[in-house]
N, C-alpha and C positions, 0 to 999 in steps of 0.2 A: 504494500500500500504506500503510495507516494506521500511525502511530507509536503504540505503546501504552506508557503510563507509569503506574506505581503507586508508592506510597511504603511502604516496608517497615514503618516505625513506625505509620503511619496505617492502612494497608490489610491488613497481614499478619495471619496467624492465629497467636496465641501458644499454645504448647503447653508447659505446665509439666511438669517432671520430678517424680518422687515427692519429690525433694529436690535441693538443690544446683544449681539453674539452670533453664533453659528454652530452647526453640527458637522461632523465629519463621519462618513460611513465607509467602512472598509470590510473586506472579506478575505478569508483564507480557507479554501476548501469548504467544509461544512459550517465554519464559524463566520458569523456576521456580527460586527460590533459597531456601535455608534458612540462617539465621544461628543458630548454637548458642552459648549462653553457659554454660560449664561451670565451676561454682564449685569452689574447693578442697574436696576430700573427695568429689567426684562420681565415681561408678563406674557403668558401664552395667549390670552385673549386679545392682546394688542400686537404682539410680535410674530405669532405663528398662525393665529386664526385666519388672517387674510390670505395666507398661503394654503392652509388646509381646507378652508371653505366650510367649516363645521362650527356649530356654536360652542362646543367644548372639545377637548382633546380626546380622540377616539383610539389612541394608541395604548396598548397594554405594555407597560414598561417593566422590565426586569433588570435592575441595575445596582450600581455602587457609587456612592458619592465620594469623590476624591478630595474636594475642598468646597468650602462655602456652605450656605444654608438656603433651602427652598421651602416655601409654604405651599401646600396643596389643598384645594377645596374641591370636594367631590360634587357631582350634580345634585346630590341630596342634601348638601350643606355641610356635611362632615368635613372637618379640617384636620390636617396632620402636618408635621414638619419633618423633613429629612435633612441631615447635616453630615459633615465629613465623617467617614467611617461607617455610615449606615448602608446596609443592604436593603433593597426595597422591591416589593411586588405591588405595582400600582395599576389598578383596574382602569379600563377605559371610562371616559365620562368625567372629566375634571378640568379645572383651571389651575394655574400654578404661577408663582412669582418669586423672584429672588428677594431674600431678606438681608438687610445690612448693606455695607459698602464694599464687600468682597465678591468677586465673581464666584459663581457656583459651577463647578466642573464635575461631570459625572459620566460614567460609561454605562451603556445599555446593550444587553445581548439578546433582547427579545426579537423574535422574527418580525414582529410588527414594526420594529424600529426602522426597517428598510423603507417604510412608507412615510417616516416622520419628516415634516417640513418639506414635503414634495407636493406640488400642485396636482390636483386630480382633474381629469378632463370634465368640463361642464356637462352635466346630465348623466354622468356615469354613476351607476348604482354603488352603494356602499360595499365594502369588502365582505361583510357578513350577510349571508342570506337569512331568511326567517328561521331556518332550522339551526343554523349556527348560533343565532341569538337565543333560541330556546335552550341549547346546550349550555351556553354561558349562564343562563338563569338557573339551570339545573345544578351546576356545580356550586353556585352561590347558595342555593337552597340546601344542598347536601351539607355544606360546611356550617350552616346556621341552624340545622335541624328543622327547616321549614317544610314540614310534611305536607301541608296544604298545597304549596306550590309544586312539590314533587308529584302529587296526585294529579294536578292539572296538566303536567307535562307528559306523564306516562299513561299509556292505555291500561284499561283494567286487566287485560290479558298479556301485558308486557312480559318478556322473558329476559333475564340477565344471565349470561353464561360466564362462569368464573372458573378458569382453568386451574390445573394442578391437582395435588393429592392431599391438601391440607383439610382441616376441619371446616374451612369456609368455602371450599371448592364445590362446584356443582351447578346445576341449572335451576334458577329460581323462577318459578312460573306463576304469574299473577302479581298484581301490584302489592298485595299484602305480603306475599313471600319476598318480594324485592325489598320492601321497606323493613321486613324482618331481618333480612341479610344486613342492611345498613345498621340496624339496631345491634346486631350481633358484633359488628366491627367495633362499635362504640363500647359495648359491654366488655369485650375481650381486652380492650386497651384502656379501660377506665375513663373513657371519654377523650382519649388522646389519639385521635385519628383524623387526619385531614387529607383531602385530595385537592391540591392547588393546581388550577388550570394553567397550562403553559401556552397552548395555542390550539386553534380549531381550523379544520379544513373541510370544505364542503363541495358537493358537485351540483348543488342547486336542484337536485331531484329527490331530496329526502334522505341523503346519506351524509353523515358527518363523522369525521375522525377527530377525536380530542386527545391531545397529549397532556399528561399531568405528572405532578410529582407528589408521591405519597410520603407523609411523615407520620409515624406512629410509634408509640412506646408501649412496651409490654414486658413484664417480669424483669425490669431493670435494663432492658435493651431498647435502643431506639433504631428504627429502620427508616432510612431515607432512600427511596427508590423511584424509578420512573416507569410509566406504562402508558397505555392508551385504551380508549374505548371506541369501538365502531358502533355508531347509533344508526338505526333505521327508523324512519318516520313514515307514518301513514296519516295523511291530513296534518293536523297539528299535534299528533300524539306519537311519542316514542314507543315502538312496538318490540324492538329487539336491541339489546346491548351486549356486545361481544368484547369482553375484557382481554387485553394482551399485556404481558409483563416483560420488562427488560431483563429481569433475572428471576425467573420462576422458581428455580431450586432454592435460592436464598429466601424468597418470599414464603415458600412452603415451610422452610425451617423456622421462620419467625413465628408462624402460626401453629407450630407443632406443640 
């Protein structure tokens, strides 16, 4: 397998904001990384919104703050602050601005960062189709134990396929069985189980692949692993969920 190397300064694509800074996007093989330099006075709704053409930032950010401080306000009004040394997973739908008189510099390795501060052709549909949007809602509902929303997204006869040979493996048939499986994950981990969405991919025809990172703790052991789910929709309801794991033997061992 070839080793791929590029230099961000030499090979990266520089994307200036309307004012107060710029982003540089570079790639090497399967890695894409964006470095953003946000000058004092920068605000997304002023300096990037005219480029993006959306009322709030629709990029899912996964990054690390190298220096400076930034305030973030979600569309629902919730606010948070990220500062030097912080790792962050920031959902789409937010405004943000630099705090203080120092530039905020951060790196972002989210796949969605490839679209950041890049104009979109007028009239072009948003990246997410309706099924991808439903999957995003589903992950949020799972992590907040919002059973009502999960019931609205999945059909009454939904099936979730869980591979492997552990005590949680099997085919869960029907909404109550699927929700029971989710409850079992929480029970076995004492409530310390999360599935954080990394990205979603769709075909516009009711099929969505979601990649995620699982973080769970059990019997003094913490598991951090990646996987995906292939969702099949009929109408506005998910009818089939097929789980896939990056390291199935290790996941089975965790649940033993």
